C-alpha positions, 0 to 999 in steps of 0.5 A: 535496549532490546534487539528488534529482530528482522522479519523474514518469511514470517519468522523473527530472526537476528542477523544470520552470520554477522551477529552484529547490531546497531542502535537507531538514534533519534535525529531530534535529540540523539537518544537511542530509540531502538536496536536492530540487526545488521543484515548480511548477504545470507539474510538478504538472500533469505528475504529475496527467496521468501519474497519469491515464494510469497509472490507465488503463493499470493498469485494462487490465492483466491481473490476473496481471500486476498481481499479479506487479508488486505482488509484485515491488514488495513484494519490492524494498521488503523488500530495501531496508527498511534503507536506506529506514528510514535515510532516514525516520529522517534526514528526520523524526527517527524511531527506526530501530526505528520507521522500519524497521517502517514501511519493511517494511510491505507492502500485500500483507500480507493476501495473504501471511498472511490478516491485517494487521499491526495498522497500520490504524485499526481497533477492537479486537475483545474486551477488553484486560486487563493479563493479555492477551486476554479469556482471559488469552492474547494481546491481542485484535488490531485487527481490528474495524471501521474507525475513521471518522477525518475527516482534513480536520478533523484537519488543520484542527485542526492549523492547516492549510488542508484540502480533500477531493478525490475526482476528478482535477478536484477535485484540480486545483481544490484545487491551484489554490485553495490555490496562494497560501495562506501556510501548510500545505495538506492535500488528502485523497483518500479510498480504499476499504480492501482494495477488490478490482478487478473480475474481469479474466477471467484467472488468477493464483494466489498460494498461502497458506503450506503450513505455518504455526502460525497458525490463519488461514493454515491455514484459508486453505490448507485453503480453497485446497486445497479449491477443487481437485477431488480426482479421483485426482490428475488435474484436467480443469478448468484454472480455478477461481473465486477468492473475489474473482471472479478466475479461477485456473488450476492447472498440470497437474503441480501438480494431479498432484503434489498429488493 
């Protein structure tokens, strides 16, 4: 089977020094579903250096450009969800239904609809009965506080050597310390859920749906429209402050049409 190269810093490449490759086999029937390079220390260092460069460049990218890139990435992921699901299913043995749900998830779900898809580790607000939610309606969603899951302890409980790293230097040290370990290694890098980036002093605007049967979306739409002044169809102020501190600009013709 053809080799699938590694993607590092925007370039597809084989293993730098090892020159080795290994087959990926389906846990269902053992057939080869892909062939990938065996990365060496030079490849790992190149990936870390590319990540640091990318983080610095992304930090300087205006908010509206970041939004455009993320929205396009979400669109491409959704368009390719079927193929991605088949790859996931072949690689790890998941059902197509489960793999499709995983492939179609997007980090922009909060942005698009104001609520996540229940695929996070969170507590359930309200009780859950066989009849549904507390009032006999739909079951309460997983929208409570985040569960404090210690992934390092989980990995150790499964027999892996686990290390927590919070900086690029700690990641490098963890890789160096575990390189000769004869067994599985898990490096946990904590992240902050739904953390907003600092205000960039530029505008971007992604409107919630104008028509929806969800109370949450209707509320977000009302807040969105309420942020614009109602002054007979004209808007002399081209910018507004969004809840996360960003600044958004509304086109003049849109303001007139909505007035």
